[in-house]
C-alpha positions in Angstrom: 79.2 123.7 109.0 82.7 124.1 107.7 85.4 122.8 110.0 88.0 125.1 111.5 91.1 124.9 113.7 89.9 125.7 117.2 92.0 127.6 119.7 89.2 128.6 122.1 87.7 126.0 124.4 86.6 122.5 123.8 87.2 120.8 120.4 84.4 118.8 118.8 85.0 116.4 115.9 82.1 117.6 113.8 83.2 121.3 114.0 86.9 121.3 114.4 90.0 119.7 112.8 91.4 117.4 115.5 94.0 114.7 115.9 92.7 111.1 116.2 92.1 110.6 120.0 91.1 107.0 119.8 94.4 105.6 121.2 94.2 108.0 124.2 90.5 107.2 124.8 91.2 103.5 124.8 93.9 104.0 127.5 91.5 106.0 129.6 88.8 103.4 129.1 91.2 100.7 130.5 91.8 102.8 133.6 88.0 103.3 134.1 87.3 99.6 133.5 89.8 98.8 136.2 87.8 101.1 138.6 90.8 103.4 139.0 90.7 106.9 140.4 93.2 109.2 138.6 94.1 112.8 137.9 94.9 114.4 134.6 97.4 117.1 135.4 98.6 119.0 132.4 99.6 122.6 131.5 97.0 125.2 130.5 95.4 124.8 127.1 96.7 121.3 126.8 93.5 119.7 125.8 92.3 118.5 129.2 88.7 119.5 128.9 88.6 118.2 125.3 89.8 114.7 126.3 87.4 114.6 129.3 84.4 115.4 127.1 85.6 112.9 124.4 86.0 110.3 127.2 82.4 111.0 128.4 81.1 110.3 124.9 83.3 107.2 124.6 82.2 105.7 128.0 78.5 106.6 128.3 77.2 103.6 126.5 78.5 101.3 129.3 78.7 103.8 132.2 76.7 106.6 133.7 79.1 109.5 133.3 78.6 112.6 135.5 80.7 115.5 134.1 81.1 118.4 136.4 83.4 121.5 136.5 84.5 123.6 139.5 85.3 126.6 137.2 81.9 128.0 137.6 81.7 127.5 141.4 82.3 130.7 143.3 84.7 130.7 146.3 81.6 131.4 148.5 80.5 127.8 147.8 83.6 126.6 149.6 83.4 128.6 152.7 82.0 125.7 154.7 80.8 122.1 154.3 77.1 123.0 154.1 77.7 125.5 151.3 79.8 123.1 149.3 77.6 120.1 149.9 74.5 122.0 148.6 76.4 123.4 145.6 77.9 120.0 144.7 74.6 118.1 145.2 72.6 120.5 143.1 75.1 120.4 140.2 75.2 116.6 140.5 71.4 116.4 140.2 71.5 118.7 137.2 74.1 116.6 135.4 72.2 113.4 136.3 68.9 114.6 134.9 69.1 112.8 131.5 70.0 109.5 133.2 67.3 109.9 135.7 64.7 110.4 133.0 65.8 107.4 131.0 65.7 105.2 134.1 69.4 104.5 134.4 69.4 106.3 137.8 66.7 105.8 140.4 64.5 108.8 140.6 63.7 108.3 144.3 67.3 108.5 145.3 67.8 111.7 143.2 64.7 113.2 144.7 65.9 112.5 148.2 69.2 114.2 147.5 67.3 117.2 146.1 65.1 117.4 149.2 68.2 117.4 151.4 69.7 120.3 149.4 67.1 122.6 150.9 68.6 122.3 154.3 72.1 122.3 155.7 73.9 119.0 155.5 77.5 118.0 155.7 79.8 116.0 153.5 79.2 112.7 155.4 75.5 112.9 154.8 76.0 113.9 151.1 78.3 110.9 150.5 75.8 108.6 152.2 73.2 109.7 149.7 75.6 109.5 146.8 76.4 106.0 147.9 72.7 105.1 147.7 72.5 106.6 144.2 75.4 104.5 143.1 73.9 101.4 144.6 70.5 101.9 142.9 71.8 102.9 139.5 71.4 100.4 136.6 75.0 101.1 135.5 78.2 101.9 137.3 78.8 105.6 137.8 81.9 107.5 136.6 82.5 110.9 138.1 84.5 113.5 136.1 85.4 116.9 137.6 87.3 119.4 135.5 89.2 122.5 136.8 89.6 121.0 140.3 92.6 123.2 141.0 90.4 126.3 140.9 89.4 125.4 144.5 92.3 123.5 145.8 93.2 126.1 148.4 90.1 125.4 150.4 89.9 123.1 153.4 86.5 121.9 152.4 87.9 120.6 149.1 90.5 118.5 151.1 87.7 117.2 153.2 85.7 116.3 150.0 88.7 114.4 148.7 89.2 112.7 152.0 85.6 111.4 151.9 86.0 110.1 148.4 89.2 108.3 149.6 87.4 106.7 152.5 84.6 105.4 150.3 87.2 104.1 147.8 89.1 102.2 150.5 85.8 100.6 151.7 84.3 100.0 148.3 83.9 96.2 149.0 81.4 97.1 151.8 79.9 100.4 150.7 78.9 101.3 147.2 80.6 104.3 145.6 81.6 105.8 142.3 83.2 103.1 140.1 85.9 105.5 138.8 86.7 109.2 139.5 88.7 111.4 137.1 89.9 114.8 138.1 91.6 117.3 135.8 93.5 120.5 136.4 96.9 122.2 136.1 98.2 121.6 139.6 98.9 118.2 141.1 96.2 117.8 143.6 97.7 114.5 144.9 100.0 116.7 147.0 98.2 120.0 147.6 100.2 123.0 148.8 97.5 124.5 151.0 97.4 127.9 152.7 94.1 128.5 154.4 94.7 131.9 156.1 97.0 134.7 154.9 99.2 134.5 158.0 99.8 130.8 157.6 102.8 129.2 155.9 102.1 126.9 153.0 101.8 123.2 154.1 101.4 120.1 152.1 98.5 117.7 152.5 98.0 114.3 150.7 94.3 113.5 151.0 94.1 111.5 147.8 97.0 109.1 147.5 94.8 106.4 146.1 95.2 107.5 142.5 96.5 105.4 139.6 99.2 106.8 137.4 97.9 108.6 134.4 100.6 108.0 131.8 98.7 109.0 128.7 100.8 111.3 126.5 98.6 114.4 125.8 101.1 116.0 123.5 100.7 115.5 119.7 103.4 113.5 118.0 104.1 114.1 114.2 102.0 111.0 113.6 99.1 112.5 115.5 99.4 115.8 113.6 99.3 113.8 110.3 95.8 112.5 111.2 94.5 116.1 111.6 96.2 117.4 108.4 94.9 114.6 106.3 91.3 115.6 107.2 92.1 119.2 106.3 93.8 118.2 103.0 90.8 116.0 102.1 88.5 119.1 102.5 90.7 121.7 100.8 93.0 119.9 98.4 96.0 122.2 99.0 98.6 119.8 97.7 100.2 119.8 101.1 103.2 117.6 101.9 101.4 116.3 105.0 104.2 114.3 106.6 106.8 117.1 106.2 104.3 119.8 107.5 103.6 117.6 110.6 107.3 117.3 111.3 107.8 121.1 111.0 104.8 121.8 113.3 106.2 119.4 115.8 109.6 120.9 115.5 108.3 124.4 116.5 105.8 123.3 119.2 107.2 120.2 120.8 103.6 118.8 120.4 101.9 121.4 122.5 98.3 121.1 121.3 97.3 124.8 121.6 100.4 126.0 119.7 99.8 123.5 116.9 96.2 124.7 116.5 97.3 128.3 116.6 99.8 127.9 113.8 97.4 125.8 111.6 94.6 128.3 112.1 96.9 131.2 111.0 97.9 129.4 107.9 94.3 128.5 107.1 92.8 131.9 107.7 95.5 133.7 105.6 95.0 131.2 102.7 98.7 130.3 102.7 100.1 127.5 100.7 101.0 125.1 103.6 104.8 125.0 103.0 107.8 125.8 105.2 107.8 129.5 104.4 104.1 129.8 105.3 104.7 128.1 108.6 107.6 130.5 109.4 105.3 133.5 108.8 102.7 131.9 111.1 105.3 131.5 113.8 106.4 135.1 113.4 102.8 136.3 113.7 102.1 134.1 116.7 105.1 135.4 118.6 103.8 139.0 118.1 100.5 138.1 119.8 99.4 138.5 123.3 97.5 135.5 124.6 96.7 133.9 127.9 99.2 131.1 127.4 102.1 133.4 126.6 101.1 135.7 129.5 101.2 132.7 131.9 104.7 131.6 130.6 106.1 135.1 131.2 104.3 135.5 134.5 105.9 132.3 135.8 109.3 133.5 134.7 108.8 136.9 136.4 107.3 135.6 139.6 110.0 133.0 140.4 113.6 134.1 140.3 115.0 130.6 140.7 113.0 129.4 137.7 114.0 132.5 135.7 117.7 131.8 136.5 117.3 128.2 135.4 115.5 129.2 132.1 118.3 131.7 131.4 121.0 129.2 132.0 119.3 126.6 129.8 118.7 129.0 126.9 121.9 131.0 126.9 124.5 128.6 128.2 123.0 125.2 127.4 123.3 124.3 131.1 123.5 120.6 131.8 120.8 120.1 134.3 119.5 116.6 135.1 115.7 116.4 134.8 114.7 115.5 138.3 111.1 115.9 139.3 111.9 116.0 143.0 113.5 119.4 142.3 110.7 121.8 142.9 111.8 124.2 140.2 111.9 121.5 137.6 108.6 120.1 138.8 107.0 123.6 138.6 108.4 124.1 135.1 107.0 120.8 133.8 103.6 121.4 135.4 103.3 124.6 133.5 104.4 123.0 130.3 107.5 125.2 130.1 110.1 122.5 130.8 110.4 119.0 129.4 112.8 116.1 129.6 115.1 115.6 126.7 117.7 112.8 126.9 117.4 112.9 130.7 118.2 116.7 130.8 115.9 119.7 131.5 115.1 121.8 128.5 112.6 124.4 127.4 109.7 122.4 126.0 109.5 123.9 122.5 111.1 126.4 120.1 108.2 128.9 120.4 108.5 129.1 124.2 112.3 129.4 123.8 111.9 132.4 121.5 109.2 133.9 123.7 111.4 133.7 126.8 114.5 135.0 125.0 112.4 137.9 123.7 111.5 138.7 127.3 115.1 138.5 128.6 116.4 140.7 125.8 113.7 143.3 126.4 114.3 143.7 130.1 117.9 142.8 130.6 121.3 143.9 129.2 119.8 146.2 126.6 119.9 149.7 128.2 122.4 151.0 125.7 120.1 150.0 122.8 117.4 152.5 123.9 117.1 155.2 121.2 120.3 153.9 119.7 120.9 154.9 116.0 122.5 151.5 115.5 119.1 149.7 115.5 117.5 152.0 113.0 115.8 149.4 110.7 116.2 151.3 107.5 120.0 151.0 107.8 119.9 147.2 107.2 117.0 146.7 104.8 117.7 147.0 101.0 114.8 146.5 98.6 113.0 144.3 101.2 116.1 142.2 101.9 118.1 142.0 105.1 121.8 142.9 104.8 123.1 140.5 107.5 126.8 141.4 106.9 126.0 145.0 107.8 124.0 143.9 110.9 127.0 141.9 112.1 129.5 144.7 111.4 127.4 147.4 113.2 126.8 145.1 116.1 130.5 144.8 116.6 130.9 148.6 116.5 128.0 149.1 118.8 129.5 146.8 121.5 132.9 148.5 121.3 131.6 152.0 121.4 128.5 151.9 123.6 128.4 148.8 125.8 131.3 148.5 128.2 131.2 148.1 131.9 133.1 150.8 133.8 135.9 148.3 134.6 136.0 147.2 131.0 134.7 143.7 131.9 132.3 142.0 129.6 130.2 138.9 130.2 130.0 136.6 127.2 126.4 135.6 128.1 125.6 139.3 128.1 126.9 139.5 124.5 124.4 136.9 123.4 121.5 138.7 125.0 122.8 142.0 123.4 123.0 140.5 119.9 119.4 139.2 120.2 118.3 142.6 121.6 120.2 144.4 118.8 118.7 142.1 116.1 115.1 142.0 117.2 114.0 145.6 116.4 115.7 145.3 113.0 113.7 142.2 112.0 110.6 142.8 114.0 107.4 142.8 111.9 108.9 140.9 109.0 111.1 138.2 110.6 111.9 136.2 113.6 114.7 134.0 115.0 115.2 130.7 116.7 118.1 129.3 118.7 119.5 125.8 117.8 119.3 123.9 121.1 122.1 121.4 120.2 124.7 124.2 119.9 123.7 126.2 123.0 126.9 125.6 124.9 129.4 128.0 126.4 131.6 127.5 123.3 128.9 128.3 120.7 125.3 129.2 119.9 123.7 129.0 116.5 120.8 131.3 115.7 118.5 130.9 112.7 117.2 134.2 111.5 114.2 134.3 109.1 113.5 137.5 107.2 110.9 137.3 104.4 111.7 134.2 102.4 115.4 134.1 103.4 117.2 132.3 106.2 120.4 133.4 107.8 122.6 131.3 110.2 124.7 133.2 112.8 127.0 131.5 115.2 128.1 133.2 118.4 131.2 131.8 120.1 134.0 132.6 122.3 137.5 133.2 120.8 139.8 130.5 122.0 142.7 131.2 119.7 143.8 130.0 116.3 143.8 126.4 117.3 140.1 126.4 117.9 139.2 128.5 114.9 139.2 125.8 112.3 137.0 123.6 114.5 134.6 126.6 114.6 134.6 126.8 110.9 134.0 123.1 110.6 131.0 123.2 113.0 129.4 126.2 111.2 129.9 124.6 107.8 128.3 121.3 109.0 125.3 123.3 110.3 125.0 125.3 107.1 125.1 122.0 105.2 122.3 120.6 107.4 120.2 123.7 106.9 120.8 123.8 103.1 122.5 127.3 103.3 125.5 128.6 101.3 126.4 131.5 103.5 126.9 131.8 107.3 128.0 134.4 109.8 130.3 134.0 112.8 130.6 136.4 115.7 133.5 135.6 118.1 133.8 137.3 121.5 137.5 137.8 122.4 139.0 138.9 125.7 142.2 139.9 123.9 143.0 143.6 124.2 144.2 143.6 120.7 141.8 142.3 118.1 143.2 139.0 116.8 142.2 139.6 113.1 140.1 141.8 110.9 136.6 141.1 109.7 136.7 138.8 106.7 134.9 136.5 104.3 136.4 133.1 104.1 135.6 130.0 102.0 135.4 126.8 104.0 134.3 123.4 102.9 132.2 124.8 100.1 130.5 127.5 102.2 131.1 131.3 102.5 131.5 132.5 106.1 131.7 136.1 107.2 133.6 136.4 110.5 133.7 139.3 113.0 135.8 139.1 116.1 134.5 141.4 118.9 136.8 142.8 121.6 135.2 142.3 125.0 
């Protein structure tokens, strides 16, 4: 079977191109050898199930590994202790069948548990039987449960965790699971529980026995290299593997699902695995609807505080200390949207940044763009090439003629959103944009625009007078040099009633810069 890049479900080494997981598996093995109970909390589509199944294979020579998932359990199974105990016991028996047949688990103990499943029994009775099974087994038992947060809002689940905690605390006297690994998106160590609709949310900590799980699940450039080397060995594309790994990491921040999506697009379209091909893959991915993107936008839409934070980070480069005790930051990290960068909170990757900016520009500050002749695409495309000078000029005219508040006030942040909203329908389908995070401050914002095989750099900044103008030219020239670009574009928002100077091309430090100053 020819391998492929997998974006749906579990990855298997014999079917899919994967990064080398051995380092992570060894760290998990050390936790298991120590007899630790721990939780793998990561965002959606972050490789939790893949690492669990790989760990099962890695451990099963020395341990009996029971791998279960709560995803398939209906909520009816959690209505009371008896229903849950029967459902859990039956699934446990099913997953233990192979080890029972080969003699690693005592058949009599499993049969006794199966007999009890036919009647009502509670969690205490179930754990007594599970303890007997652990005591009679020829190897220590490791319990893995995936998708535990699917049922975390049920009291019986808290009781189940409480029983496991008690057996763990008394393990010197009573036999129990050697190690327990739970996996899910939400942090079940401190559950936010709401049993009835009329109740307020309350926190419960039934499982504070867990060891810290500090295994980095994101893919570093070095990790990505291991996957691309396998692909290159199969296909002989002449790929610059190290450079492509760095580029993939630059767009995704190491998010496993995003890396696999981009690689799959390049592979399926028989591209050449260079920077231009990756840009097209990014463009195509951002046009898609998928469950991960829907979750990101849903979390922005459903929490106004989080939406406000994301907007400040993206548009103003807000300086927010990354503090996990802040519930908004904790929420953003849990969903994989926020990350810590140099001690500050930041959107975790370029693709999420662009996705969220696209959302903001589509729903806010763009009313005047609806049916506007200014964004007619044919105005700006000549023989398949984007006329960026014309885009900049017309944007300035658009702002002056069609977007003024009644009192004449203008918010600089609004101007940034408007430019992205103005730009997007023009480049949509053929191009995309990204915002340079290091320049996202009140003074300036650099935008990389990709259209076809061309790249354009546009800087948005506030007019601070002539004294600051040369500094702005210096900054843009330095950025153009870093990006290997000859030409750049500068949009300055000025509060002066009289426009300080006319639109112009200037030559600065070996680069050509087209400058437009917009009255606001």
